[in-house]
N, C-alpha and C positions, 0 to 999 in steps of 0.2 A: 770671653774673658781676655783681659789685657795683660800684656807683659811689658816690661820697661828695660831700657838699657842706656847706659851713659856713653856719650861720645865726646872725646876731646879732639877737636879739629886741629888744634895746634900740634898735637903729638901724632895725629893720624891714627888714633886707636879707638875702637868701639868695643866695649865690654860685652860679656855674655848677657843674654836676657835673664832678668830676674822676675819673680812673681809680683812684686809690688813696687810702687814708686819710691817708697821710703828706702828700700834696699839700694835702688839705683842712686838715690841722693847720698847715701852713705859711701858708696863707691866713689862718687864725684868728690865728696869732701875729703876722703882719704887721698885720692889722686892729687887734688889741688894742694893739699898740705905737703905731701911727699915730694912732688915734682915742681910745683909752681909757687912754692913758698906761701901757700894759703890764698893766693890770688886767683881770680877767675880769668882763664885765658879766653881770647876771642874765639867765638864759634863753638864753645862747649855747651852741652845741654843734655837733657833727658829726652829720649825718644820713646813714645808710646807705640806699641805694636798691637793694634786691635785684632781680635780674632777675625779671621776671614773664612768664608765658606770654602769648601774644598774646591781647588781650581778646576774649572770646566763643569762644575755642577749646573750652571745655568744652561749650558749647551745640551747637557744630558737631559735636563728637565724639558727643554724646548723640543728635543727629539722625541721624548716619550709622549708629550702632548700631541705632537704631529701624528705619531703612529696611532694613538687613541682616536684622534679625529678621523683619520683615514679608515680605521676599522669601523667606527660608528657610522660614517657616511656610506661605507660599503654595505653595511647591513640594512640601513634605513633608506637607501637610495634605490632599492630594487623594486 
């Protein structure tokens, strides 16, 4: 699942993540209107944060596969 956040590079501010792109766009429009007179400052944009697997899960999986292979080869190599 994706989440989104608005970033105004001109102000150096990144908003909290929101559940959908439309919410981030509303935050962008509100900020542009209130702070930049409705204009689009250079470098502002909507950032998508894709869901990522748990950090380290690939290393854990590789370790489990290695252990299983060692166990399998130990039983069938005798």
